[in-house]
Structures are given as C-alpha cells and as structure tokens.
C-alpha positions as CSV (number, residue, x, y, z in Angstrom):
1,X,-16.0,10.2,-4.7
2,X,-13.7,12.2,-2.7
3,X,-11.0,10.5,-0.8
4,X,-9.6,12.7,2.5
5,X,-7.8,11.2,5.5
6,X,-10.0,12.8,8.1
7,X,-8.4,10.3,11.1
8,X,-5.8,11.0,12.8
9,X,-4.3,8.2,15.3
10,X,-6.0,10.4,18.7
11,X,-9.3,9.9,17.5
12,X,-9.0,5.5,17.6
13,X,-12.4,4.0,17.9
14,X,-13.3,0.8,19.5
15,X,-11.9,-1.8,17.0
16,X,-14.7,-3.4,14.9
17,X,-15.0,-6.9,14.2
18,X,-12.2,-7.5,11.6
19,X,-13.6,-8.0,8.2
20,X,-13.6,-10.7,5.9
21,X,-12.0,-10.1,2.4
22,X,-14.9,-9.7,0.0
23,X,-15.2,-13.3,-2.1
24,X,-13.6,-15.0,0.3
25,X,-14.8,-18.4,1.2
26,X,-17.1,-17.1,3.9
27,X,-18.6,-14.3,1.7
28,X,-19.5,-15.0,-1.8
29,X,-18.9,-11.9,-4.5
30,X,-21.3,-11.9,-7.5
31,X,-24.5,-14.1,-7.9
32,X,-23.6,-15.2,-11.7
33,X,-21.2,-15.5,-14.0
34,X,-22.2,-12.4,-16.3
35,X,-20.1,-9.8,-16.1
36,X,-21.5,-7.0,-14.2
37,X,-22.8,-3.7,-16.6
38,X,-20.1,-0.9,-16.6
39,X,-21.7,1.4,-14.3
40,X,-21.6,-1.8,-11.7
41,X,-18.2,-2.1,-12.2
42,X,-16.4,0.4,-13.8
43,X,-12.9,-1.2,-13.8
44,X,-10.6,-4.2,-12.3
45,X,-9.4,-1.5,-10.7
46,X,-12.2,0.2,-9.2
47,X,-13.5,3.3,-7.5
48,X,-14.4,3.2,-3.7
49,X,-15.4,6.3,-1.6
50,X,-13.2,4.5,1.6
51,X,-10.8,6.5,2.4
52,X,-11.8,7.7,5.7
53,X,-13.7,4.7,6.8
54,X,-10.4,2.5,5.7
55,X,-7.9,4.5,7.7
56,X,-10.3,3.8,10.4
57,X,-9.9,0.7,10.5
58,X,-6.4,0.5,10.1
59,X,-6.4,2.5,13.3
60,X,-8.9,0.3,15.3
61,X,-7.4,-3.2,14.0
62,X,-5.3,-5.1,16.9
63,X,-1.8,-4.9,15.6
64,X,-1.3,-8.4,16.8
65,X,-3.8,-9.9,14.6
66,X,-3.2,-11.3,11.2
67,X,-5.0,-9.5,9.0
68,X,-3.9,-6.4,10.5
69,X,-3.0,-2.9,9.3
70,X,-0.9,-0.1,10.1
71,X,-1.6,2.8,8.1
72,X,1.6,5.2,7.5
73,X,0.8,8.8,9.4
74,X,1.3,10.1,5.3
75,X,-0.4,8.6,2.4
76,X,0.4,9.7,-1.2
77,X,-1.5,9.5,-4.6
78,X,1.4,7.8,-6.7
79,X,1.6,8.2,-10.9
80,X,-0.2,5.1,-12.9
81,X,2.1,3.9,-15.5
82,X,-0.1,3.3,-19.0
83,X,0.1,1.1,-22.3
84,X,2.5,1.9,-24.2
85,X,5.3,2.4,-21.3
86,X,7.4,-0.6,-21.8
87,X,7.8,-1.2,-17.5
88,X,4.4,-3.0,-17.5
89,X,5.8,-6.1,-19.5
90,X,8.2,-6.2,-16.9
91,X,8.6,-9.3,-14.6
92,X,8.5,-8.4,-11.4
93,X,11.1,-9.1,-8.3
94,X,10.4,-11.1,-4.8
95,X,10.0,-9.0,-2.3
96,X,13.0,-9.4,0.0
97,X,11.3,-8.9,3.3
98,X,8.3,-6.5,4.7
99,X,10.3,-3.9,6.0
100,X,8.6,-0.2,6.4
101,X,9.7,0.7,3.1
102,X,7.4,-2.2,1.4
103,X,4.3,-1.3,3.8
104,X,4.6,3.1,2.9
105,X,4.3,1.2,-0.6
106,X,1.5,-0.7,0.3
107,X,0.1,2.3,1.5
108,X,0.4,4.3,-1.0
109,X,-0.8,2.1,-3.7
110,X,-4.1,2.0,-1.7
111,X,-4.6,5.7,-1.6
112,X,-4.1,5.8,-5.2
113,X,-6.3,2.9,-6.4
114,X,-9.1,4.3,-4.1
115,X,-8.4,8.0,-5.6
116,X,-8.1,6.2,-9.5
117,X,-10.6,4.5,-8.7
118,X,-10.0,0.8,-8.8
119,X,-10.3,-2.6,-6.8
120,X,-6.8,-3.9,-7.4
121,X,-3.3,-2.2,-8.0
122,X,0.4,-4.0,-8.8
123,X,3.6,-2.3,-8.0
124,X,4.5,-2.7,-11.5
125,X,1.6,-0.1,-12.4
126,X,3.6,2.6,-10.4
127,X,6.9,1.8,-11.4
128,X,7.9,-0.7,-9.0
129,X,8.6,-3.9,-9.7
130,X,8.4,-5.8,-6.9
131,X,5.9,-8.6,-6.2
132,X,3.0,-6.5,-4.3
133,X,-0.6,-6.1,-4.8
134,X,-3.2,-4.0,-3.2
135,X,-7.0,-4.8,-3.7
136,X,-10.5,-3.6,-2.2
137,X,-13.7,-5.6,-3.9
138,X,-15.9,-4.0,-1.3
139,X,-19.1,-2.6,-2.7
140,X,-20.4,0.9,-2.5
141,X,-21.9,1.4,0.8
142,X,-20.1,-1.7,2.5
143,X,-17.0,-1.3,4.9
144,X,-13.6,-1.6,3.0
145,X,-12.1,-4.3,2.8
146,X,-8.4,-4.0,1.7
147,X,-6.0,-6.8,1.2
148,X,-1.9,-6.0,0.4
149,X,-0.5,-9.1,-0.7
150,X,3.9,-9.1,-1.0
151,X,5.3,-12.2,-3.2
152,X,1.6,-13.8,-3.8
153,X,1.4,-17.2,-5.1
154,X,-1.4,-19.1,-6.1
155,X,-1.4,-22.7,-5.1
156,X,-5.2,-23.4,-6.5
157,X,-6.9,-22.6,-9.1
158,X,-11.2,-23.9,-9.1
159,X,-12.4,-26.4,-12.0
160,X,-14.7,-23.9,-13.2
161,X,-15.0,-21.3,-15.1
162,X,-15.9,-17.2,-14.6
163,X,-16.5,-14.5,-17.4
164,X,-16.1,-10.9,-16.5
165,X,-15.7,-7.7,-18.5
166,X,-12.3,-6.5,-16.8
167,X,-10.5,-2.9,-17.6
168,X,-7.3,-2.1,-16.0
169,X,-5.9,1.8,-15.1
170,X,-3.0,0.6,-17.0
171,X,-5.2,0.5,-20.2
172,X,-7.5,3.5,-20.0
173,X,-11.4,3.3,-22.1
174,X,-10.1,-0.8,-22.7
175,X,-12.7,-4.1,-21.7
176,X,-12.0,-7.3,-22.0
177,X,-14.0,-10.7,-21.4
178,X,-12.2,-12.8,-19.8
179,X,-12.8,-16.2,-18.3
180,X,-10.6,-16.8,-16.0
181,X,-11.4,-19.9,-13.0
182,X,-13.8,-18.9,-10.3
183,X,-12.0,-19.7,-7.4
184,X,-8.6,-19.2,-6.4
185,X,-6.6,-20.3,-3.2
186,X,-3.3,-17.5,-2.7
187,X,-0.5,-17.8,-0.8
188,X,1.1,-14.7,0.4
189,X,3.1,-12.3,3.1
190,X,0.9,-9.9,4.7
191,X,1.6,-6.6,6.1
192,X,3.3,-8.3,9.2
193,X,5.7,-9.8,7.3
194,X,3.5,-13.1,8.0
195,X,2.5,-15.8,5.7
196,X,-1.5,-15.8,4.9
197,X,-3.4,-18.4,2.6
198,X,-7.3,-17.1,1.4
199,X,-9.3,-19.1,-0.7
200,X,-11.2,-16.4,-2.9
201,X,-14.6,-16.3,-5.3
202,X,-15.9,-14.2,-7.5
203,X,-14.7,-10.5,-8.2
204,X,-12.0,-10.7,-5.4
205,X,-11.0,-14.0,-7.6
206,X,-11.1,-12.5,-10.4
207,X,-8.9,-9.4,-9.2
208,X,-6.6,-11.2,-7.8
209,X,-5.6,-13.5,-10.8
210,X,-5.4,-10.4,-12.9
211,X,-3.2,-8.4,-10.7
212,X,-1.0,-11.5,-10.3
213,X,-0.7,-11.2,-14.0
214,X,0.7,-7.8,-14.1
215,X,3.6,-9.2,-12.0
216,X,4.5,-11.3,-14.6
217,X,4.1,-8.4,-17.3
218,X,1.1,-9.9,-18.4
219,X,-2.2,-7.2,-19.4
220,X,-5.5,-8.1,-20.7
221,X,-4.9,-7.3,-24.1
222,X,-3.1,-10.4,-24.0
223,X,-6.2,-12.4,-23.8
224,X,-7.4,-10.8,-27.5
225,X,-6.5,-12.0,-30.6
226,X,-3.0,-10.4,-32.2
227,X,-4.9,-8.0,-34.4
228,X,-7.1,-6.5,-31.9
229,X,-4.0,-6.4,-29.4
230,X,-1.8,-4.5,-32.1
231,X,-4.9,-2.2,-32.9
232,X,-4.9,-1.2,-29.4
233,X,-1.2,-0.7,-28.8
234,X,-1.2,1.5,-31.9
235,X,-3.7,3.4,-30.7
236,X,-1.9,4.3,-27.0
237,X,1.2,4.8,-29.0
238,X,-0.3,7.7,-31.0
239,X,-1.9,8.9,-27.8
240,X,1.4,9.3,-26.2
241,X,3.7,10.4,-29.4
242,X,0.1,13.6,-29.1
243,X,0.8,14.0,-25.2
244,X,4.5,15.0,-26.1
245,X,4.0,17.2,-28.8
C-alpha cells in the first residue's frame, strides 16, 4: 500500500458529505464478536490505502464543522517506539491547548499510522507523552474516516463484551485475544479545540480503548499471564541487544 499526498490546496473538490466515524452509533462495524482473521485485521494499528483520499477530504471539509480537519501542508512519518522502551510505560500528560503544534502532531501521527500500517496510534508511541490519539477504522475501499482526539476520556462503557485479537505497532508480531466492552462513549477535544462526544461500537470501540490504554502506560501484553508477558519482554530485550550489536 502506497501513501503519497498527490492533492494540493488548489485542487479542492466539492465538499462531500461528512463521513461518520466507522463504529460510531450511525454505523456498526463487525457483525459478530469473533476475532477477524489476521488477513482481514492485521493490527489494532492497521494499514489503509487512504492518504490521498484523506487529504482530499480534509481539504474539502468546511472548517466550521465540528468534524472538520485541516491538514498541515507537510506531514512526516515519525519513528514508532517499540518494546522494551520504558517510554511506553509513561502516563501521558493532558493537552493544555489544541494549538498549531498539536494539530501538526496529529497530522504526523495520522501519516505515521497510515504508513505503518495501522488503524490507531497514541502520541506516546512516537515518543510524545501527551494525551493524543488518532484512529481510522474504515475498511479498504471505503472513504477514510480519520479521528483525532486530544484529552480523550471514557464516560460510559457497554454492558456486553466483544472478543478481538489485538496487535500493536509497538509490539510487532504479537497478538492477544482481549475481551473489552463492546461499546464506548468517549469525550474529547477535536482538531478545532472543540469538545466532542461519540458513542462507538465494533472495531472502533476496541481501537479507542486500546489507544487510551497507551495513554496510561498500559499495553496489550498486560492482559496476559505474568509468565507469558515476561517471555515476550525477554524476547524483545534480546532483540534490542542484538540490534545494538
């Protein structure tokens, strides 16, 4: 999957209807609780062939809309921190104000997430201990549905649960079956600094909870037994030593 920004501001098209986040109340995600096959859902942080289309949507959206996105003219792919880096265990600090620097970080995080490939990314995964996450759980072939959240806070969880095989870009090639509430209501600041609240289900609900765990220094391996967790940590420590030579 290639991700190149071919659009420019002068190439604006007619504004499309604003997309609903996949998994939000208006559109359920998966049809059941069974975990999708690895081919269908490679990671909680998953690929998307949507960089060009995403940029076009950002350019076309009216900035007065609560869901509006304004992409930076230049985005960067950031290095993703992996286990056993202790930074991943840090508790992220609240965002004081959604300013240009925060918007630029959100843009870079989205570009990094798409290039990785993935469906979600927390700022701490790129070494920034701020309470910021980005997500896009749209399926391949669908229009992109990027979401950027500053200071996300869960205000309600569903009474039923959903089992999903989760992976993480910070722990490559490790998958964990995790049972989480099947719906979540989250309040956050959008890219305009406005407070938003959405109710999500399906993959989006899972992804939101996964990324918010990162903000509190929690990882998918924490859902495993201590023995299994220690085996994985030792494996990554060994790989880190070998990489340093």
